[in-house]
N, C-alpha and C positions, 0 to 999 in steps of 0.2 A: 690338260692339253699335252700332247706329245710332239716330238720332233722326229721326223723320219730319216733314216739313213739306209744305204745299201752298201754292205761290206763285202768286198770280193775276197774270197779265200785263196789260199795258195794253190788250190786245184782249179781255180777259175770259176767257182760256184758263187752265187749271190745269196747273202743272208739279208733278209729284210728285217731291219731293227727299228724299234720305237724307243725313244729316250723320254722319260718322264722326270720332271723336277730338274730341268736344266739349270735353274738358278742355284741348285744345290751342288752342281758339279764343281769339283775343286777341293773344297774343305770337308765335304761329307763323304761317308762311305758309299760304295756302290752295291746295289743288289741286282743280281741277274736272275730272271725267271726262265725256267726251262719247261716247255710244253711236252706232253707225252704223245703216245701213239695215236694217230688220227686226230691230233691236237694242233693248235696253231695259236699264235700270240694274241689274236683278236677274239679268241673264243671266250664266251661267257664271262667268267670271273677275272680273267687276266688283266684287262684294262682297269677294272674296278680296284683290284689289288695293287696294281702299279701306281694308280693315283693316290691310293691310301698311304702307301709308303713314301711317295713324293711329298705328300702333305705333312709327313712326319720326318722331314729333313733328310731323305735319302735321294741319291741319284739312281734311277732305276732303268734297267735295260730289259726289254722283252724282244724276242726274235723268233723267226721261223727258220728251222733247219732247211737247208737247200733242197732236200729231197723228201720233205714231208707231204708233198702233193699240192701245196699252195704256191701259186706263182704271183703274178702282178695283181690278180684279183685276190685280195687279201682275206676273203671270207668264203671262197669256193675252191673245191678240189678240182683244179683244171690241169694238173701235171701228174697224172696217174702213171705215166711212163717213168718219171723220176721216182715216184713213190715205190714202184716195183723194184727199183735198183738200189734202194736205200740199205745202209748197214748201220749197226751199232757203232762200229769203229769210225765210220764217217762222222756220225753225230758227236762222238767224243772229241774228235779232232777239231770240229767246227766250234764247239763250246770253248775249247782251249784257245783257239784263234781269236774268238771274241774277247775273252779275258785279256789276252795279250794286247789286242787292239786298244782296249780301254786303258791299260797301263801305259801304252805308248802314245797316249793323247789323241787318239783318232776322233774322239767325241768332244775334245777340248782338254785344256790343261788340267792334269790331275795332281793334286797335292796330297790327298788322302789315299793311300794305297790299299786300304782295307776293303775286301770284297766278300760279300755273302752271296750264296747261290741257293735258290729254292727250285726244286724240281718236283713235278707231279707225275705219278704213275711211271711209265717207262722213262720219262724225263728225270725222275728221281734216281733211277739206276744210272743214267748217263751222267748225272751230277756226281754221284759217288765214284763212278769209275774214272771220271776226269781227274780225280785226286792222284791217280797213278802216274799221270804224265804232266800235270800242272800243279805246282806247289804254292800258287799265289792266292788261293782261297783261304779266308780266315775262319769262316763258319759255314756250316751246311745245314739245310733243312730239306726234308723230303715229305711229301704228302702222298698217301695212298700208293706207295711205291712197291714195285716188284722186287723180290729178293733173288729171283732166278730168271735168267734170260732164255735158257733152253727149256721152253714150255711146251714142246711138241712130243707126241708119242712116236714110237718106232713106226707104227703104221702110217701116221701122218707124214713122217719124213720120207718114207718109201714112196708114198703117193706123190708127194711134193717133187721128189727127184724124177719120178717117172713122167710126170706131166710138165715139169719145168717151172710151174708156178703154184703158189698156195693162194687160193681165193677166199675172200671174206667180204661180208656186206657191212657197209657203214649204216647202222640202224637209223641214224639221223637223216642222212641224205639219200639212202636207198641205193647208193652206188656200189657196184662190185669193185673191190680194190684188191689188186694182185701183188704178191711178193715173189720176186725171182729167187732162185736158189742161192744168189749171192748172200742173202741174209743168213740162210742156213749154213753156208760155207763159213761165214764169219764167226758164227756161234761155235761151230764144232772145232774150228782151227784155234780159237783164242779163249775157250772157256776156262782153261786153267791158268791163263796169263792175264792179258789186258782186259778180258771180259769176266774176270773172276770177282764177283761182288763181295763174297766173303773175305777175300784177300784185301780188297779196297777198304772195307769197313773196319776190319781188324787192325789195319795199319794206318788208319786215318789220323789219329792223334790230334784231332781238332774238334771243337764243339759241334755237336750234331743234335738236331731235333727231328724225331720221327713222329709223324702224326698219321692217324688212320681212322676211317669211319668203321664202327663195329658192325655195320650192316652192309659193308661193301661186298657186292656179289661179283664184281669184275676182278678185283684183286683181294683175296680173302685176308682178313686181319692177321692170320697166322704168318703171312709173309713179313708183316711189320715186326711181329714177335721174333721171327728168325733174324731179321736185321739187328734187332736189339740184342739178341744173344751173341752176335758177332762183335758188338761195339764195346768200347771202353766205357763202363757205367759211370765213371767219374766225370766224363765229358759229354754224356748223352742224356737227353730228356725224351721220354716216351709219353705222348699225349693221345689218348683215345677219344674220338668224337662220337658220343653215344647217339644211337638212333638215326644214323645217316650213312649214305653210301659213297660211291666212288668220287662223285663231284660235289659232295657235301650239300646236296639239294639245290645246287646252282645249275642253271640251264643256259643254253644258247638258242637264240639271242638273249642277252641279259635283260631281265625285267626288274627284278628287285633282289635284295639280299635277304638273309634270314639270321636268326639269333645264333644258330650253330656255326654258320660260316663267319659271322662277325666275331664270335669267340675264338675261332681258329685264326683269323687275321690278327686279333689282339695278342694271342699266344705267340704267334710267329714273330710279330713285331717286337714283343718284349724279349724274345730270345735273341734277336739280332741286336737290339739295344744293349743287352747285357754283354754281348760278345764282340761288338764292333765299335763300342764307344771309346 
């Protein structure tokens, strides 16, 4: 069971937050889960994963970024105008504000200050980049994570700027979802600074778990290998999940788990146990 919160950010945006394992709040470490592009906190495996960690003595927070397209209806994309205006920098700032809210007792009195963060896909990149502005995370885990945010060809960028939007289809919902040039501007302005994933990983100096399905067609496993090449090998573990793809054979809505995902959960749980105990 989860407890629901709405955290208002410094920019006046709302973050819908679910807290699992409230009985663990205080003395137990906190784990924060970060969804990816076209993702949301109630998608498929996230509630399952959150409950699993709560059952293993963690206080867990899952949340929706304010501009991920999900509003008060927590399972449907009803705010495509906000989705179009989203940026990577906005998401990084919102994750940092959530971390600070936890440490400032927004969810209840905190005695254990240790925090682990797990991000999936683009959420993994946001997780890693948050280390450049927030030093309160003790351990990082990323699943199926992108190593590069500037993923667009020169031709795509030219068309994007000429038309003012970049359109893509959500294959699950069949919705056309647009991105304004604000995202492109953010990437090009900050790619050598606050959005430099290589810089974030090479300067991390914290325990890091990188996991990736070797059959991932959305984010190829070579991106995980690139992240690992940036990392301090003495603090980093790299776990390949064989025979599985971007969501590790999990679907939305959630129906059942599978052996590969269960192994991934256990690997990730053990990583945090080793580094947050």
